[in-house]
C-alpha positions in Angstrom: -6.7 -7.7 6.8 -6.2 -4.5 4.7 -2.7 -3.9 4.0 -0.7 -1.0 2.4 2.1 -2.5 0.2 4.9 -0.4 -1.1 5.8 -1.8 -4.6 8.6 -1.1 -7.0 7.7 -0.1 -10.7 9.1 -3.5 -11.6 6.7 -5.3 -9.1 4.0 -3.1 -10.4 4.5 -3.7 -14.1 4.6 -7.5 -13.5 1.3 -7.2 -11.7 -0.2 -5.5 -14.6 0.9 -8.3 -17.0 0.3 -11.5 -14.8 -2.8 -10.1 -12.6 -0.8 -11.4 -9.4 1.1 -9.1 -7.1 4.2 -10.7 -5.3 5.4 -8.6 -2.3 7.1 -9.7 0.9 5.9 -6.9 3.3 3.3 -4.2 3.9 1.8 -2.1 6.5 -1.5 -2.3 8.5 -3.4 -0.3 11.1 -2.7 -2.6 13.9 -4.1 -2.1 17.4 -0.4 -1.4 18.6 0.1 1.1 15.9 -3.2 2.9 16.3 -2.5 3.3 20.0 0.5 5.4 19.3 -1.7 8.0 17.5 -3.8 10.4 19.4 -6.6 9.6 16.8 -9.4 7.0 16.6 -10.9 8.0 13.1 -10.1 5.1 10.9 -9.8 7.3 7.8 -7.2 9.6 9.5 -5.4 6.2 10.5 -5.5 5.0 7.3 -4.0 8.1 5.6 -1.3 7.9 8.2 -0.3 4.3 7.5 -0.2 5.3 3.7 2.4 7.9 4.6 4.3 5.0 6.4 4.2 2.7 3.5 5.1 5.6 1.2 8.5 6.0 2.8 9.3 2.8 1.0 7.9 3.6 -2.4 5.9 6.2 -4.2 3.7 3.5 -5.4 1.4 1.8 -2.7 -1.1 -0.9 -3.4 -3.9 -1.5 -0.9 -5.2 -5.0 -0.7 -7.3 -7.3 1.4 -4.9 -10.2 2.1 -3.5 -12.5 4.7 -0.5 -11.3 6.6 1.5 -11.8 9.6 2.1 -9.2 12.1 6.0 -8.8 12.2 5.8 -5.6 14.6 2.4 -4.4 15.8 3.9 -1.1 17.0 5.1 -0.2 13.5 2.3 -1.8 11.7 4.7 -4.0 9.6 3.2 -7.1 8.1 4.9 -10.0 6.1 2.8 -11.3 3.2 3.1 -15.0 2.8 1.2 -15.5 -0.4 0.9 -13.6 -3.7 -2.3 -11.3 -4.1 -4.6 -11.7 -6.7 -6.0 -8.8 -8.8 -9.5 -9.1 -7.1 -7.9 -8.4 -3.9 -6.5 -5.1 -4.7 -8.7 -2.3 -3.6 -6.9 0.9 -4.3 -3.6 2.2 -5.8 -1.9 5.3 -4.5 0.8 7.0 -6.6 3.0 10.1 -5.7 5.3 12.0 -8.1 9.0 12.6 -7.6 8.3 16.4 -7.0 5.6 15.6 -4.3 6.6 12.4 -2.8 4.4 12.7 0.2 1.2 13.8 -1.9 -0.5 10.6 -2.9 -3.4 10.4 -5.4 -6.0 7.7 -5.3 -6.6 5.2 -8.2 -8.9 2.5 -8.5 -7.9 -1.1 -8.9 -8.8 -0.9 -12.5 -6.5 2.2 -13.1 -3.0 0.8 -12.8 -1.8 2.6 -16.2 -3.2 5.9 -14.9 -1.3 5.3 -11.7 2.0 4.7 -13.5 1.6 7.8 -15.6 1.0 10.0 -12.5 3.9 8.3 -10.8 6.3 9.1 -13.6 5.3 12.7 -14.0 
């Protein structure tokens, strides 16, 4: 399942060093969550779930990983296993000045994402 994972700077720095992301929870476009929106376009729903994950952090990692649905209506997922670097599909970062304006970074651009996040 594709999961949007809010991460702290500390988690992100550890991920950069060891290549493994350890996180407890994230958000996914679950059927229950998607039904609360008057929208069926997957790209729009993914943009909205990014905003939900972004409430917890200005750094959000998107990964294809296993997860257990905690609450289908809120899209909250628990993540039982560490996430390998190869599972990371994207990184989104927002600045303090514009916390809702996320910029996309590829999985090979963690340094650039951190620089943007810190600006």
